[in-house]
mmCIF file of the N, C-alpha and C atoms, coordinates in Angstrom:
data_MODEL
# 
_entry.id   MODEL 
# 
loop_
_atom_site.group_PDB 
_atom_site.id 
_atom_site.type_symbol 
_atom_site.label_atom_id 
_atom_site.label_alt_id 
_atom_site.label_comp_id 
_atom_site.label_asym_id 
_atom_site.label_entity_id 
_atom_site.label_seq_id 
_atom_site.pdbx_PDB_ins_code 
_atom_site.Cartn_x 
_atom_site.Cartn_y 
_atom_site.Cartn_z 
_atom_site.occupancy 
_atom_site.B_iso_or_equiv 
_atom_site.pdbx_formal_charge 
_atom_site.auth_seq_id 
_atom_site.auth_comp_id 
_atom_site.auth_asym_id 
_atom_site.auth_atom_id 
_atom_site.pdbx_PDB_model_num 
ATOM 1   N N  . MET A 1 1  ? -102.174 113.064 175.133 1.00 0.00 ? 1  MET A N  1 
ATOM 2   C CA . MET A 1 1  ? -103.032 114.387 174.404 1.00 0.00 ? 1  MET A CA 1 
ATOM 3   C C  . MET A 1 1  ? -102.405 114.693 172.645 1.00 0.00 ? 1  MET A C  1 
ATOM 4   N N  . GLY A 1 2  ? -103.167 114.579 172.128 1.00 0.00 ? 2  GLY A N  1 
ATOM 5   C CA . GLY A 1 2  ? -102.871 114.936 170.806 1.00 0.00 ? 2  GLY A CA 1 
ATOM 6   C C  . GLY A 1 2  ? -102.937 116.443 170.384 1.00 0.00 ? 2  GLY A C  1 
ATOM 7   N N  . ILE A 1 3  ? -102.443 117.262 169.361 1.00 0.00 ? 3  ILE A N  1 
ATOM 8   C CA . ILE A 1 3  ? -102.629 118.498 168.637 1.00 0.00 ? 3  ILE A CA 1 
ATOM 9   C C  . ILE A 1 3  ? -103.499 118.340 167.486 1.00 0.00 ? 3  ILE A C  1 
ATOM 10  N N  . ASN A 1 4  ? -104.657 119.220 167.424 1.00 0.00 ? 4  ASN A N  1 
ATOM 11  C CA . ASN A 1 4  ? -105.392 119.462 166.334 1.00 0.00 ? 4  ASN A CA 1 
ATOM 12  C C  . ASN A 1 4  ? -104.990 120.791 165.774 1.00 0.00 ? 4  ASN A C  1 
ATOM 13  N N  . LYS A 1 5  ? -105.826 120.785 164.915 1.00 0.00 ? 5  LYS A N  1 
ATOM 14  C CA . LYS A 1 5  ? -105.861 121.726 163.543 1.00 0.00 ? 5  LYS A CA 1 
ATOM 15  C C  . LYS A 1 5  ? -106.117 123.670 164.448 1.00 0.00 ? 5  LYS A C  1 
ATOM 16  N N  . ASP A 1 6  ? -106.935 123.532 164.929 1.00 0.00 ? 6  ASP A N  1 
ATOM 17  C CA . ASP A 1 6  ? -106.764 125.032 166.016 1.00 0.00 ? 6  ASP A CA 1 
ATOM 18  C C  . ASP A 1 6  ? -106.362 125.124 166.521 1.00 0.00 ? 6  ASP A C  1 
ATOM 19  N N  . GLN A 1 7  ? -104.984 124.681 167.079 1.00 0.00 ? 7  GLN A N  1 
ATOM 20  C CA . GLN A 1 7  ? -104.775 124.577 167.990 1.00 0.00 ? 7  GLN A CA 1 
ATOM 21  C C  . GLN A 1 7  ? -103.266 124.952 167.529 1.00 0.00 ? 7  GLN A C  1 
ATOM 22  N N  . VAL A 1 8  ? -102.454 124.593 166.331 1.00 0.00 ? 8  VAL A N  1 
ATOM 23  C CA . VAL A 1 8  ? -101.332 124.870 165.469 1.00 0.00 ? 8  VAL A CA 1 
ATOM 24  C C  . VAL A 1 8  ? -101.850 126.484 165.256 1.00 0.00 ? 8  VAL A C  1 
ATOM 25  N N  . GLU A 1 9  ? -102.958 126.581 163.991 1.00 0.00 ? 9  GLU A N  1 
ATOM 26  C CA . GLU A 1 9  ? -103.551 127.454 163.504 1.00 0.00 ? 9  GLU A CA 1 
ATOM 27  C C  . GLU A 1 9  ? -103.255 128.727 164.690 1.00 0.00 ? 9  GLU A C  1 
ATOM 28  N N  . GLY A 1 10 ? -104.064 128.427 165.691 1.00 0.00 ? 10 GLY A N  1 
ATOM 29  C CA . GLY A 1 10 ? -104.505 129.424 166.782 1.00 0.00 ? 10 GLY A CA 1 
ATOM 30  C C  . GLY A 1 10 ? -103.159 130.165 167.056 1.00 0.00 ? 10 GLY A C  1 
ATOM 31  N N  . ARG A 1 11 ? -102.206 128.918 167.352 1.00 0.00 ? 11 ARG A N  1 
ATOM 32  C CA . ARG A 1 11 ? -101.259 129.584 168.340 1.00 0.00 ? 11 ARG A CA 1 
ATOM 33  C C  . ARG A 1 11 ? -99.829  130.630 167.148 1.00 0.00 ? 11 ARG A C  1 
ATOM 34  N N  . VAL A 1 12 ? -100.178 129.587 166.048 1.00 0.00 ? 12 VAL A N  1 
ATOM 35  C CA . VAL A 1 12 ? -99.344  130.409 165.464 1.00 0.00 ? 12 VAL A CA 1 
ATOM 36  C C  . VAL A 1 12 ? -99.989  132.110 164.940 1.00 0.00 ? 12 VAL A C  1 
ATOM 37  N N  . LYS A 1 13 ? -101.188 132.335 164.863 1.00 0.00 ? 13 LYS A N  1 
ATOM 38  C CA . LYS A 1 13 ? -101.718 133.726 164.612 1.00 0.00 ? 13 LYS A CA 1 
ATOM 39  C C  . LYS A 1 13 ? -101.596 134.423 166.179 1.00 0.00 ? 13 LYS A C  1 
ATOM 40  N N  . GLU A 1 14 ? -101.594 133.870 166.936 1.00 0.00 ? 14 GLU A N  1 
ATOM 41  C CA . GLU A 1 14 ? -101.037 134.831 168.490 1.00 0.00 ? 14 GLU A CA 1 
ATOM 42  C C  . GLU A 1 14 ? -99.108  135.211 168.139 1.00 0.00 ? 14 GLU A C  1 
ATOM 43  N N  . ALA A 1 15 ? -98.515  134.127 167.681 1.00 0.00 ? 15 ALA A N  1 
ATOM 44  C CA . ALA A 1 15 ? -97.201  134.693 167.627 1.00 0.00 ? 15 ALA A CA 1 
ATOM 45  C C  . ALA A 1 15 ? -97.121  135.757 166.012 1.00 0.00 ? 15 ALA A C  1 
ATOM 46  N N  . ALA A 1 16 ? -97.656  135.720 165.000 1.00 0.00 ? 16 ALA A N  1 
ATOM 47  C CA . ALA A 1 16 ? -98.113  136.189 163.681 1.00 0.00 ? 16 ALA A CA 1 
ATOM 48  C C  . ALA A 1 16 ? -98.418  137.851 164.504 1.00 0.00 ? 16 ALA A C  1 
ATOM 49  N N  . GLY A 1 17 ? -99.561  137.651 165.204 1.00 0.00 ? 17 GLY A N  1 
ATOM 50  C CA . GLY A 1 17 ? -99.991  138.676 165.772 1.00 0.00 ? 17 GLY A CA 1 
ATOM 51  C C  . GLY A 1 17 ? -99.190  139.650 167.078 1.00 0.00 ? 17 GLY A C  1 
ATOM 52  N N  . LYS A 1 18 ? -98.242  138.851 167.704 1.00 0.00 ? 18 LYS A N  1 
ATOM 53  C CA . LYS A 1 18 ? -97.350  139.412 168.756 1.00 0.00 ? 18 LYS A CA 1 
ATOM 54  C C  . LYS A 1 18 ? -95.968  139.966 167.644 1.00 0.00 ? 18 LYS A C  1 
ATOM 55  N N  . VAL A 1 19 ? -95.677  139.389 166.395 1.00 0.00 ? 19 VAL A N  1 
ATOM 56  C CA . VAL A 1 19 ? -94.932  140.286 165.430 1.00 0.00 ? 19 VAL A CA 1 
ATOM 57  C C  . VAL A 1 19 ? -95.650  141.267 165.049 1.00 0.00 ? 19 VAL A C  1 
ATOM 58  N N  . GLN A 1 20 ? -96.395  141.290 164.444 1.00 0.00 ? 20 GLN A N  1 
ATOM 59  C CA . GLN A 1 20 ? -97.487  142.844 164.013 1.00 0.00 ? 20 GLN A CA 1 
ATOM 60  C C  . GLN A 1 20 ? -97.935  143.629 165.154 1.00 0.00 ? 20 GLN A C  1 
ATOM 61  N N  . GLU A 1 21 ? -97.810  143.443 166.103 1.00 0.00 ? 21 GLU A N  1 
ATOM 62  C CA . GLU A 1 21 ? -97.841  144.224 167.413 1.00 0.00 ? 21 GLU A CA 1 
ATOM 63  C C  . GLU A 1 21 ? -96.685  145.078 167.333 1.00 0.00 ? 21 GLU A C  1 
ATOM 64  N N  . ALA A 1 22 ? -95.307  144.366 167.433 1.00 0.00 ? 22 ALA A N  1 
ATOM 65  C CA . ALA A 1 22 ? -94.194  144.647 167.588 1.00 0.00 ? 22 ALA A CA 1 
ATOM 66  C C  . ALA A 1 22 ? -93.723  145.575 166.261 1.00 0.00 ? 22 ALA A C  1 
ATOM 67  N N  . VAL A 1 23 ? -94.051  145.730 165.014 1.00 0.00 ? 23 VAL A N  1 
ATOM 68  C CA . VAL A 1 23 ? -93.849  145.956 164.157 1.00 0.00 ? 23 VAL A CA 1 
ATOM 69  C C  . VAL A 1 23 ? -94.364  147.515 164.136 1.00 0.00 ? 23 VAL A C  1 
ATOM 70  N N  . GLY A 1 24 ? -96.148  147.448 164.434 1.00 0.00 ? 24 GLY A N  1 
ATOM 71  C CA . GLY A 1 24 ? -96.546  148.581 164.573 1.00 0.00 ? 24 GLY A CA 1 
ATOM 72  C C  . GLY A 1 24 ? -95.927  149.493 165.652 1.00 0.00 ? 24 GLY A C  1 
ATOM 73  N N  . LYS A 1 25 ? -95.973  148.806 166.899 1.00 0.00 ? 25 LYS A N  1 
ATOM 74  C CA . LYS A 1 25 ? -94.962  149.811 168.133 1.00 0.00 ? 25 LYS A CA 1 
ATOM 75  C C  . LYS A 1 25 ? -93.921  150.674 167.325 1.00 0.00 ? 25 LYS A C  1 
ATOM 76  N N  . ALA A 1 26 ? -93.200  149.781 166.797 1.00 0.00 ? 26 ALA A N  1 
ATOM 77  C CA . ALA A 1 26 ? -91.744  150.699 165.631 1.00 0.00 ? 26 ALA A CA 1 
ATOM 78  C C  . ALA A 1 26 ? -91.821  151.219 164.822 1.00 0.00 ? 26 ALA A C  1 
ATOM 79  N N  . THR A 1 27 ? -93.034  150.890 164.425 1.00 0.00 ? 27 THR A N  1 
ATOM 80  C CA . THR A 1 27 ? -92.869  152.450 163.142 1.00 0.00 ? 27 THR A CA 1 
ATOM 81  C C  . THR A 1 27 ? -93.798  153.295 164.033 1.00 0.00 ? 27 THR A C  1 
ATOM 82  N N  . GLY A 1 28 ? -94.710  153.084 164.586 1.00 0.00 ? 28 GLY A N  1 
ATOM 83  C CA . GLY A 1 28 ? -95.827  154.253 165.390 1.00 0.00 ? 28 GLY A CA 1 
ATOM 84  C C  . GLY A 1 28 ? -96.829  153.850 164.744 1.00 0.00 ? 28 GLY A C  1 
ATOM 85  N N  . SER A 1 29 ? -97.490  152.952 164.286 1.00 0.00 ? 29 SER A N  1 
ATOM 86  C CA . SER A 1 29 ? -98.900  152.871 163.278 1.00 0.00 ? 29 SER A CA 1 
ATOM 87  C C  . SER A 1 29 ? -99.386  152.249 164.435 1.00 0.00 ? 29 SER A C  1 
ATOM 88  N N  . GLY A 1 30 ? -100.409 153.285 165.115 1.00 0.00 ? 30 GLY A N  1 
ATOM 89  C CA . GLY A 1 30 ? -101.354 152.249 165.446 1.00 0.00 ? 30 GLY A CA 1 
ATOM 90  C C  . GLY A 1 30 ? -102.626 151.594 164.763 1.00 0.00 ? 30 GLY A C  1 
ATOM 91  N N  . THR A 1 31 ? -102.543 151.608 163.826 1.00 0.00 ? 31 THR A N  1 
ATOM 92  C CA . THR A 1 31 ? -103.384 150.373 162.926 1.00 0.00 ? 31 THR A CA 1 
ATOM 93  C C  . THR A 1 31 ? -102.483 149.057 162.952 1.00 0.00 ? 31 THR A C  1 
ATOM 94  N N  . GLN A 1 32 ? -101.318 149.064 162.811 1.00 0.00 ? 32 GLN A N  1 
ATOM 95  C CA . GLN A 1 32 ? -100.978 147.775 162.562 1.00 0.00 ? 32 GLN A CA 1 
ATOM 96  C C  . GLN A 1 32 ? -100.533 147.197 164.100 1.00 0.00 ? 32 GLN A C  1 
ATOM 97  N N  . ARG A 1 33 ? -100.637 148.538 165.106 1.00 0.00 ? 33 ARG A N  1 
ATOM 98  C CA . ARG A 1 33 ? -100.607 147.612 166.445 1.00 0.00 ? 33 ARG A CA 1 
ATOM 99  C C  . ARG A 1 33 ? -101.878 147.288 167.043 1.00 0.00 ? 33 ARG A C  1 
ATOM 100 N N  . ALA A 1 34 ? -103.232 147.533 166.190 1.00 0.00 ? 34 ALA A N  1 
ATOM 101 C CA . ALA A 1 34 ? -104.319 147.498 166.846 1.00 0.00 ? 34 ALA A CA 1 
ATOM 102 C C  . ALA A 1 34 ? -104.670 145.907 166.191 1.00 0.00 ? 34 ALA A C  1 
ATOM 103 N N  . LYS A 1 35 ? -104.060 145.839 164.638 1.00 0.00 ? 35 LYS A N  1 
ATOM 104 C CA . LYS A 1 35 ? -104.339 144.448 163.831 1.00 0.00 ? 35 LYS A CA 1 
ATOM 105 C C  . LYS A 1 35 ? -103.980 143.526 164.693 1.00 0.00 ? 35 LYS A C  1 
ATOM 106 N N  . GLY A 1 36 ? -102.439 143.777 164.947 1.00 0.00 ? 36 GLY A N  1 
ATOM 107 C CA . GLY A 1 36 ? -101.422 142.374 165.575 1.00 0.00 ? 36 GLY A CA 1 
ATOM 108 C C  . GLY A 1 36 ? -102.523 142.301 167.025 1.00 0.00 ? 36 GLY A C  1 
ATOM 109 N N  . LEU A 1 37 ? -103.148 143.382 168.129 1.00 0.00 ? 37 LEU A N  1 
ATOM 110 C CA . LEU A 1 37 ? -103.490 142.918 169.114 1.00 0.00 ? 37 LEU A CA 1 
ATOM 111 C C  . LEU A 1 37 ? -104.840 141.833 169.114 1.00 0.00 ? 37 LEU A C  1 
ATOM 112 N N  . ALA A 1 38 ? -105.250 142.537 167.707 1.00 0.00 ? 38 ALA A N  1 
ATOM 113 C CA . ALA A 1 38 ? -106.926 141.576 167.288 1.00 0.00 ? 38 ALA A CA 1 
ATOM 114 C C  . ALA A 1 38 ? -106.240 140.429 166.616 1.00 0.00 ? 38 ALA A C  1 
ATOM 115 N N  . ASN A 1 39 ? -105.284 140.011 165.926 1.00 0.00 ? 39 ASN A N  1 
ATOM 116 C CA . ASN A 1 39 ? -104.771 138.672 165.253 1.00 0.00 ? 39 ASN A CA 1 
ATOM 117 C C  . ASN A 1 39 ? -104.317 137.807 166.837 1.00 0.00 ? 39 ASN A C  1 
ATOM 118 N N  . GLN A 1 40 ? -103.872 138.295 167.885 1.00 0.00 ? 40 GLN A N  1 
ATOM 119 C CA . GLN A 1 40 ? -103.734 137.632 169.229 1.00 0.00 ? 40 GLN A CA 1 
ATOM 120 C C  . GLN A 1 40 ? -104.823 137.132 169.526 1.00 0.00 ? 40 GLN A C  1 
ATOM 121 N N  . ALA A 1 41 ? -105.676 138.095 169.408 1.00 0.00 ? 41 ALA A N  1 
ATOM 122 C CA . ALA A 1 41 ? -106.759 137.936 170.453 1.00 0.00 ? 41 ALA A CA 1 
ATOM 123 C C  . ALA A 1 41 ? -107.773 136.561 169.581 1.00 0.00 ? 41 ALA A C  1 
ATOM 124 N N  . THR A 1 42 ? -107.637 136.477 168.304 1.00 0.00 ? 42 THR A N  1 
ATOM 125 C CA . THR A 1 42 ? -108.820 135.491 167.759 1.00 0.00 ? 42 THR A CA 1 
ATOM 126 C C  . THR A 1 42 ? -107.350 134.489 167.900 1.00 0.00 ? 42 THR A C  1 
ATOM 127 N N  . GLY A 1 43 ? -106.348 134.562 168.157 1.00 0.00 ? 43 GLY A N  1 
ATOM 128 C CA . GLY A 1 43 ? -105.622 133.336 167.811 1.00 0.00 ? 43 GLY A CA 1 
ATOM 129 C C  . GLY A 1 43 ? -105.763 132.804 169.354 1.00 0.00 ? 43 GLY A C  1 
ATOM 130 N N  . THR A 1 44 ? -105.602 133.592 170.105 1.00 0.00 ? 44 THR A N  1 
ATOM 131 C CA . THR A 1 44 ? -105.749 132.888 171.459 1.00 0.00 ? 44 THR A CA 1 
ATOM 132 C C  . THR A 1 44 ? -106.834 131.787 171.505 1.00 0.00 ? 44 THR A C  1 
ATOM 133 N N  . ALA A 1 45 ? -108.029 132.717 171.499 1.00 0.00 ? 45 ALA A N  1 
ATOM 134 C CA . ALA A 1 45 ? -109.477 131.810 170.981 1.00 0.00 ? 45 ALA A CA 1 
ATOM 135 C C  . ALA A 1 45 ? -109.640 130.527 170.176 1.00 0.00 ? 45 ALA A C  1 
ATOM 136 N N  . GLN A 1 46 ? -109.037 130.875 169.296 1.00 0.00 ? 46 GLN A N  1 
ATOM 137 C CA . GLN A 1 46 ? -108.413 129.302 168.281 1.00 0.00 ? 46 GLN A CA 1 
ATOM 138 C C  . GLN A 1 46 ? -108.023 128.416 169.109 1.00 0.00 ? 46 GLN A C  1 
ATOM 139 N N  . ALA A 1 47 ? -106.999 129.021 169.875 1.00 0.00 ? 47 ALA A N  1 
ATOM 140 C CA . ALA A 1 47 ? -106.208 127.871 170.399 1.00 0.00 ? 47 ALA A CA 1 
ATOM 141 C C  . ALA A 1 47 ? -106.758 126.990 171.765 1.00 0.00 ? 47 ALA A C  1 
ATOM 142 N N  . THR A 1 48 ? -107.348 128.056 172.335 1.00 0.00 ? 48 THR A N  1 
ATOM 143 C CA . THR A 1 48 ? -108.284 127.701 173.507 1.00 0.00 ? 48 THR A CA 1 
ATOM 144 C C  . THR A 1 48 ? -109.501 127.208 172.856 1.00 0.00 ? 48 THR A C  1 
ATOM 145 N N  . TYR A 1 49 ? -109.929 127.205 171.755 1.00 0.00 ? 49 TYR A N  1 
ATOM 146 C CA . TYR A 1 49 ? -110.991 126.246 171.439 1.00 0.00 ? 49 TYR A CA 1 
ATOM 147 C C  . TYR A 1 49 ? -110.360 124.860 171.460 1.00 0.00 ? 49 TYR A C  1 
ATOM 148 N N  . GLY A 1 50 ? -109.457 124.800 170.226 1.00 0.00 ? 50 GLY A N  1 
ATOM 149 C CA . GLY A 1 50 ? -108.517 123.596 169.633 1.00 0.00 ? 50 GLY A CA 1 
ATOM 150 C C  . GLY A 1 50 ? -108.382 122.960 171.322 1.00 0.00 ? 50 GLY A C  1 
ATOM 151 N N  . ASP A 1 51 ? -108.055 123.629 172.062 1.00 0.00 ? 51 ASP A N  1 
ATOM 152 C CA . ASP A 1 51 ? -107.552 122.472 173.306 1.00 0.00 ? 51 ASP A CA 1 
ATOM 153 C C  . ASP A 1 51 ? -108.989 122.103 174.150 1.00 0.00 ? 51 ASP A C  1 
ATOM 154 N N  . ALA A 1 52 ? -109.890 123.090 174.141 1.00 0.00 ? 52 ALA A N  1 
ATOM 155 C CA . ALA A 1 52 ? -110.830 122.245 174.465 1.00 0.00 ? 52 ALA A CA 1 
ATOM 156 C C  . ALA A 1 52 ? -111.302 121.044 173.739 1.00 0.00 ? 52 ALA A C  1 
ATOM 157 N N  . LYS A 1 53 ? -111.180 120.832 172.798 1.00 0.00 ? 53 LYS A N  1 
ATOM 158 C CA . LYS A 1 53 ? -111.781 119.943 171.877 1.00 0.00 ? 53 LYS A CA 1 
ATOM 159 C C  . LYS A 1 53 ? -110.771 118.458 172.018 1.00 0.00 ? 53 LYS A C  1 
ATOM 160 N N  . GLU A 1 54 ? -109.387 119.215 172.313 1.00 0.00 ? 54 GLU A N  1 
ATOM 161 C CA . GLU A 1 54 ? -108.719 118.199 172.727 1.00 0.00 ? 54 GLU A CA 1 
ATOM 162 C C  . GLU A 1 54 ? -108.839 117.476 173.971 1.00 0.00 ? 54 GLU A C  1 
ATOM 163 N N  . ASN A 1 55 ? -109.219 118.328 174.773 1.00 0.00 ? 55 ASN A N  1 
ATOM 164 C CA . ASN A 1 55 ? -109.677 117.793 176.440 1.00 0.00 ? 55 ASN A CA 1 
ATOM 165 C C  . ASN A 1 55 ? -110.821 117.099 176.273 1.00 0.00 ? 55 ASN A C  1 
ATOM 166 N N  . LEU A 1 56 ? -112.065 117.095 175.534 1.00 0.00 ? 56 LEU A N  1 
ATOM 167 C CA . LEU A 1 56 ? -113.316 116.819 175.659 1.00 0.00 ? 56 LEU A CA 1 
ATOM 168 C C  . LEU A 1 56 ? -113.110 114.948 174.622 1.00 0.00 ? 56 LEU A C  1 
ATOM 169 N N  . LYS A 1 57 ? -111.920 115.383 173.661 1.00 0.00 ? 57 LYS A N  1 
ATOM 170 C CA . LYS A 1 57 ? -111.726 113.902 172.965 1.00 0.00 ? 57 LYS A CA 1 
ATOM 171 C C  . LYS A 1 57 ? -111.003 113.177 174.032 1.00 0.00 ? 57 LYS A C  1 
ATOM 172 N N  . ASP A 1 58 ? -109.963 113.623 174.544 1.00 0.00 ? 58 ASP A N  1 
ATOM 173 C CA . ASP A 1 58 ? -109.101 112.590 175.750 1.00 0.00 ? 58 ASP A CA 1 
ATOM 174 C C  . ASP A 1 58 ? -110.365 112.494 177.040 1.00 0.00 ? 58 ASP A C  1 
ATOM 175 N N  . ALA A 1 59 ? -111.626 112.955 177.146 1.00 0.00 ? 59 ALA A N  1 
ATOM 176 C CA . ALA A 1 59 ? -112.073 112.456 178.673 1.00 0.00 ? 59 ALA A CA 1 
ATOM 177 C C  . ALA A 1 59 ? -112.881 111.661 177.613 1.00 0.00 ? 59 ALA A C  1 
ATOM 178 N N  . ALA A 1 60 ? -113.487 111.645 176.870 1.00 0.00 ? 60 ALA A N  1 
ATOM 179 C CA . ALA A 1 60 ? -114.519 110.561 175.823 1.00 0.00 ? 60 ALA A CA 1 
ATOM 180 C C  . ALA A 1 60 ? -113.833 109.105 175.756 1.00 0.00 ? 60 ALA A C  1 
ATOM 181 N N  . LYS A 1 61 ? -112.438 109.280 175.711 1.00 0.00 ? 61 LYS A N  1 
ATOM 182 C CA . LYS A 1 61 ? -111.478 108.418 175.128 1.00 0.00 ? 61 LYS A CA 1 
ATOM 183 C C  . LYS A 1 61 ? -111.126 107.382 177.185 1.00 0.00 ? 61 LYS A C  1 
ATOM 184 N N  . ASP A 1 62 ? -111.103 107.945 177.828 1.00 0.00 ? 62 ASP A N  1 
ATOM 185 C CA . ASP A 1 62 ? -110.883 107.750 179.320 1.00 0.00 ? 62 ASP A CA 1 
ATOM 186 C C  . ASP A 1 62 ? -112.464 107.204 179.496 1.00 0.00 ? 62 ASP A C  1 
ATOM 187 N N  . LEU A 1 63 ? -113.252 107.516 179.429 1.00 0.00 ? 63 LEU A N  1 
ATOM 188 C CA . LEU A 1 63 ? -114.558 107.203 179.516 1.00 0.00 ? 63 LEU A CA 1 
ATOM 189 C C  . LEU A 1 63 ? -115.012 105.594 179.038 1.00 0.00 ? 63 LEU A C  1 
ATOM 190 N N  . ASP A 1 64 ? -114.737 105.814 177.277 1.00 0.00 ? 64 ASP A N  1 
ATOM 191 C CA . ASP A 1 64 ? -114.542 104.310 176.781 1.00 0.00 ? 64 ASP A CA 1 
ATOM 192 C C  . ASP A 1 64 ? -113.624 102.973 177.383 1.00 0.00 ? 64 ASP A C  1 
ATOM 193 N N  . ARG A 1 65 ? -112.386 103.981 177.458 1.00 0.00 ? 65 ARG A N  1 
ATOM 194 C CA . ARG A 1 65 ? -111.327 102.877 178.615 1.00 0.00 ? 65 ARG A CA 1 
ATOM 195 C C  . ARG A 1 65 ? -112.306 102.283 179.787 1.00 0.00 ? 65 ARG A C  1 
ATOM 196 N N  . GLY A 1 66 ? -113.229 103.200 180.694 1.00 0.00 ? 66 GLY A N  1 
ATOM 197 C CA . GLY A 1 66 ? -113.331 102.743 182.165 1.00 0.00 ? 66 GLY A CA 1 
ATOM 198 C C  . GLY A 1 66 ? -114.674 101.894 181.869 1.00 0.00 ? 66 GLY A C  1 
ATOM 199 N N  . ARG A 1 67 ? -115.416 101.290 180.953 1.00 0.00 ? 67 ARG A N  1 
ATOM 200 C CA . ARG A 1 67 ? -116.226 100.944 180.783 1.00 0.00 ? 67 ARG A CA 1 
ATOM 201 C C  . ARG A 1 67 ? -116.067 99.269  180.805 1.00 0.00 ? 67 ARG A C  1 
# 
């Protein structure tokens, strides 16, 4: 299984969102905390999309090999 751009970017967004959420908690900023949670959700969605793309690509290769 390889790694694609969506997987990497999604996981980076997730991590950045976690940091942003932590900063929001530490500073008492509800806005930063909410933005961090939103970035985490966006990152998770993008990483999941990337995972699905990679799984489909792998499945297609397996089908080709089976012919």
